[in-house]
PLY file of the C-alpha trace (Angstrom):
ply
format ascii 1.0
element vertex 140
property float x
property float y
property float z
element edge 139
property int vertex1
property int vertex2
end_header
76.43 78.13 107.73
78.87 80.50 109.24
82.27 80.59 107.76
84.93 79.25 109.93
88.16 81.82 110.51
91.36 81.40 112.22
92.61 84.20 114.54
95.40 85.09 116.86
95.19 86.34 120.16
97.81 88.77 121.54
98.32 90.06 125.09
100.72 93.06 125.59
102.52 93.41 128.74
103.07 97.15 129.77
104.97 96.22 133.25
106.18 92.85 134.45
106.83 91.77 137.96
109.88 89.32 138.94
107.92 86.24 138.55
105.61 85.08 135.79
103.47 81.94 136.63
101.96 80.35 133.29
99.14 78.22 133.47
99.16 75.75 130.70
95.54 74.48 129.67
95.35 70.73 130.03
91.40 70.36 129.31
89.31 70.50 126.38
85.85 70.29 126.82
86.24 68.12 130.15
88.96 65.82 128.23
92.42 65.49 129.29
95.04 66.58 126.81
97.76 64.34 127.39
100.22 65.56 124.89
103.60 67.00 125.78
103.80 70.80 125.69
106.93 72.08 124.72
108.02 75.25 126.94
111.58 77.12 126.62
113.68 77.31 129.52
114.65 81.30 128.89
111.59 83.75 127.69
112.89 86.80 125.62
110.02 89.53 126.98
110.48 92.05 124.45
107.95 90.60 121.70
105.29 90.76 124.40
106.42 94.28 125.64
103.82 97.12 124.67
105.79 99.42 122.15
108.52 101.82 123.55
108.16 99.73 126.70
110.09 96.76 126.01
113.69 96.41 127.71
115.79 93.29 126.67
114.66 91.57 129.39
114.68 87.78 130.14
113.20 85.61 132.14
114.40 81.93 133.35
112.16 79.11 134.37
112.93 78.20 137.71
110.08 75.40 138.52
107.22 73.90 137.39
104.49 71.32 138.22
103.98 68.50 136.27
101.48 65.84 135.93
102.42 62.09 136.21
99.63 60.16 134.97
99.35 56.21 135.05
96.40 53.82 133.91
94.69 54.40 137.23
96.11 57.59 139.14
97.56 61.02 138.32
99.66 62.71 140.56
101.49 66.30 140.72
104.82 67.04 141.33
106.87 70.10 141.59
110.39 70.47 140.11
112.73 73.53 141.05
115.81 74.79 140.03
118.38 74.85 142.74
121.86 76.63 140.90
122.16 74.57 138.20
120.70 71.40 139.21
116.71 70.58 138.75
115.09 68.87 141.34
111.73 66.45 141.78
109.83 67.23 144.67
107.58 63.76 144.98
105.60 64.10 148.24
108.41 62.89 150.64
111.29 61.87 148.23
113.63 64.20 146.62
115.56 63.24 143.14
117.73 65.13 140.89
116.37 65.74 137.06
118.08 66.11 133.95
117.04 69.11 131.19
115.92 66.39 129.17
113.41 64.91 131.80
112.50 68.31 132.50
111.43 68.74 128.89
109.62 65.33 128.64
107.36 66.38 131.42
103.54 67.10 131.00
103.83 70.76 132.36
100.66 72.17 133.94
102.23 75.49 135.54
105.57 76.70 134.77
107.14 79.36 136.82
109.88 81.80 135.27
111.80 84.64 137.28
113.15 88.04 135.95
116.69 88.03 135.06
118.64 91.45 135.94
119.82 93.76 133.39
123.42 95.09 132.97
121.94 98.59 133.73
119.92 97.37 137.08
121.28 96.55 140.65
119.08 94.92 143.49
119.21 96.62 146.72
118.99 95.31 150.14
115.26 95.99 149.86
114.57 93.57 147.47
113.82 96.22 144.80
115.83 96.82 141.64
116.81 100.05 140.28
118.53 101.45 137.49
121.93 101.67 137.81
122.20 105.21 136.72
122.52 107.11 140.17
123.15 110.48 139.06
120.12 111.80 140.81
120.62 110.42 143.88
124.33 111.40 144.25
124.03 115.16 143.49
125.82 117.51 145.90
123.91 120.72 146.75
0 1
1 2
2 3
3 4
4 5
5 6
6 7
7 8
8 9
9 10
10 11
11 12
12 13
13 14
14 15
15 16
16 17
17 18
18 19
19 20
20 21
21 22
22 23
23 24
24 25
25 26
26 27
27 28
28 29
29 30
30 31
31 32
32 33
33 34
34 35
35 36
36 37
37 38
38 39
39 40
40 41
41 42
42 43
43 44
44 45
45 46
46 47
47 48
48 49
49 50
50 51
51 52
52 53
53 54
54 55
55 56
56 57
57 58
58 59
59 60
60 61
61 62
62 63
63 64
64 65
65 66
66 67
67 68
68 69
69 70
70 71
71 72
72 73
73 74
74 75
75 76
76 77
77 78
78 79
79 80
80 81
81 82
82 83
83 84
84 85
85 86
86 87
87 88
88 89
89 90
90 91
91 92
92 93
93 94
94 95
95 96
96 97
97 98
98 99
99 100
100 101
101 102
102 103
103 104
104 105
105 106
106 107
107 108
108 109
109 110
110 111
111 112
112 113
113 114
114 115
115 116
116 117
117 118
118 119
119 120
120 121
121 122
122 123
123 124
124 125
125 126
126 127
127 128
128 129
129 130
130 131
131 132
132 133
133 134
134 135
135 136
136 137
137 138
138 139
């Protein structure tokens, strides 16, 4: 009989985009996972970056899709952040949510946005550039 071994799977990121979408596994062999899956509202990206490519980058949670279930039905709702408030979008109704409610939800999809580094600035074209502008400001 084969011996069972435990292992880890790691993924290293070489470049990361402004938005990160994390889809959490909610089924195992056709059975729903009913347990709450804990998650962070801030992700430190350094441990996931390929060697030499890390930059003290963080990503903040800006939204999620959550599953609400009753005995007979299941229903998905969106929860988004506007300013400092969390808002639940449930069909035609919207209500405010607390951070505690957020962390008690059965998260299905988590949506994170990259925060700006102090040495980066965002231009009007929506791109982020390094704050060192010496190469573009040289006089001929």
